[in-house]
N, C-alpha and C positions, 0 to 999 in steps of 0.2 A: 925427654922423657913418657910423655904422650904418647909418643910414635914408637916408641917400646915398648909401650904394656898393651898396647892393640894388640899386637901381634904374637905378643905370649900369651894374650887369652885366646887369639884362633887356635895356636900350637896344640894351647891346654884341652880345648872344647877337640879340635882333629884328633888328640892323641886318646881321647875315650872310646874312638871307633875300634880301638883295638879292644875293649872289654868283655870278655867272652859272657853273651847271653849266660841270665842263669834258667834254671827248670821250674822255678815262680816267679810269679810277678816283681817285676823289678824297678821300682818308677825311678829311680837311681841311672841307672842305666838306660830304658828309656825313653828321658830327661836329655840324658848325653847326645842318645841318637838323634835326636830332634833338632836339638843344639846344633848337630854335624849335618844336618841337613840342610837348615835356614840358612845356614854361612857359607855353604856350598850355592845354592841360589840368591847369596847376599843380601837376605832377609831377615828381618829386625823381628820375632814375637817378645810377644810382652809374655809376664808369669801367669795373665789369667788364659791365652791362648796355646801357652806349652802347657798347660795343666787340663784343657779342652782338651789336645789328640792324645794327651796319655792315657785320660779316660776314657774317650770313644775308640782306641785302640786297645782298650783291655781284653777283649775277645779274644785276641793275635794273639799268636805264641811268639817269644822272642826269636825265633830263628823266622818265623815271616816277617817280623818286625825288620831286620837285619836286613831281610831280602827286596821287600817294599823299597828303604830307604838306597839299598846298591844301586835298585833299577831306576828309582825314582832320578836319583843321580847322572845317572849313565842314559833313562831314552827322555829323559821332560825338561821342556822348556821353561817351564816354569815351580813355582812350589808347589808340590801336589797337596790338595785339599784330601781333607777323612776318606769320602768313599774312593777317590784314586789310586789310596794306600792300600786302601783292604785289594781291589783289581791286582795292583802292582803284586801283591804277596800272595797271589791266585787264591783270591778266597773273595770273590764278587757275591753280592749277593745273589744274581740270579746261579752261579755255579752252586751257590750252598742251599739255597732250595730246591734244586736239581738232584744235588745228591745226597740232602735229607730224603727227599722222594724215592729214590731209587733204596735207599738203605730198608725204611719203610714195607716198599713191597717184599722186599727180602723178609723181611718180620712178618709178614701175612705169610707168604708162603708156608711158614717156615710153623707155624701158629696152624692154620690149616692143616698142614701134611702131619700135624702130630697130636692137637686137639679135636676136629670138628670128623664127628664120626654121625652115622643113621640112626635114629633109636627105630625102636618093632612100629612103629606108624609112617619108617619112610620122610621125619620131617631131621636138618638137616642143624649140628647145632652142636658147644663147645660140651664134649663128654670128657670125665674124671676116668671111666675105663676100669682097668686095675692097676691103675698107677695110684702112688701113696699120697699125693697130693693134689687140690683141684686145677684145676687149669687158670694158667694166669690172667689176669686180666689187662685189655690193650687199651692201649690209648684211644681214646672216643675218637679222633681224630680219623684213627683207621677205620675205628666200627664203623664209622659213617660212610665212608669211601667203598666197603665192604658190602653196603649193605647199598650202595649207590651202581654197583656195578651186577646186581642180581641177587647178592645173598650168599649165604653159607652154600646151598646147593650148586649155585653157579661154577661158584669159585675151585668145589671138592669135585666135582663130575668135569670139569675145562680138560679138552685133550692137549696136545702136547700143540697142535696147528695153533688151538685160542689162546695159549700163555701169551706169544707177544702184543695179539688186541687188547686184550687184559691187562698189561702193565703201562701198555700207553693210555687206556685211558684211568688206570689207577692213579699214575702218573696226575694228570689232567687233572681229575679229582682229588686229589691232593693238594695241589698247587693253589687249589683255589679253595679251598673249603673255609679259610679265612673268612674271607669278601663273601663267600656264601650266609655263612655265619652272623655277617654284621647286619645282613638285611632287616628291614622290619619288617614281620610278618602280620603285623595288626590289622593294618589293610585290605589282608589277603582271606581272611576270618571275618564276616559280618555274623550277630548272631542277629536271631529274630527277633523281630519288633516286640515286645511286649505289650499285649491288648488288655485295653482300661477299660472298663463299665462306666460310662462317660453320660452323666444326667441329660437327659433332653429335655432343651426349653419347652416347658405345655405352653400348648396356644389357646388361646382364650376358646371358652365353650361357645358352638356357634345357636343363634337365637333359636327357639321352635319354631316354624313356621305353623297356623292354622291350618287343618286340614282341610283338602279340597272340598267346594262343595260337590253334592252328588250331579251326575250328570241327569237329565232327565231324560227316559228313556219312551220313545213313543208308547202307548198302551193299541197293543194288536186284539183287534175284535176276538172271542173267541168263536169259533166257528161252533152251533149246535149239531151234531152228527144226525144224518138224514135216514126220516123215518123209511125202513124197507114196507114197501107196498105188499098187503096181504094179496096171497095169491087167488085169480079171478073163476068166481064158479060157471060150471059148463056153460048156463046162458048166455054169460058177460063172454066169454070166448067165444062163441058162435055168432053174437053180436058184432063182436067187433072182427072177425074174418067175413063177416056180410059188409062190413064198411069198407074194409079194406080193398074188395072185390070190386066195389063200386067206382071209390080212386082208380081204379085201374081199368077199368073199363071208358070212364071218362079221359085220362090221358090217353088213352090210348087210340080214342074217336076226334080227340084234340088232334092228333099228330096225323091224322089220317086226312082230314080235313086239309092240311097243308102240303 
């Protein structure tokens, strides 16, 4: 009996593959798909692991689940992990990110063409214009990427030759946006140190020194002004001239003898 029961269970599980996928999330149908996949690889799934597979693949549609299971049976040698199921479903993480970036670029171009206009001062930005409703609000991720490309003016005035390069730069910025936002910028902004008036310790007063002794200066004798001689009288002048004449004759006679 035991040998007959096991084949019946296998047949029941495999027959569930023929259940048509539903439009909404069908837990029973997905559970049957993963049970059939495990049976194809002779893999035993616990109830906990089966629930993990169903929950982890909730982002995939039923059609993608069916495609992933079919490809896994045909192309894999071992029971696939959840990440492999996403790739087999044609919805890998990298492909999903790239598709989202391309879609965001299309949204940005349509927004720029429709809502971005210059004001009288030449500044570009969202303008309502003659429309009855204000411009819609873009996702912050798209706004940040547009700013890093050069802003609204750069996008609005770009030529046809510039568009491919702008698209390439936008996709790169869009894919790295989450990593950039996670960076802590606190170490990049340093506040100025606050100046505080600190009390300076007072030094002990310097003892007063006695004043230096006065230096004795030599006394310079005071010179008395010389008296001015009185002018000679005529008689004194004659006598002085006579004396000088005699001295000159005496000197002349002395040199003559020599």
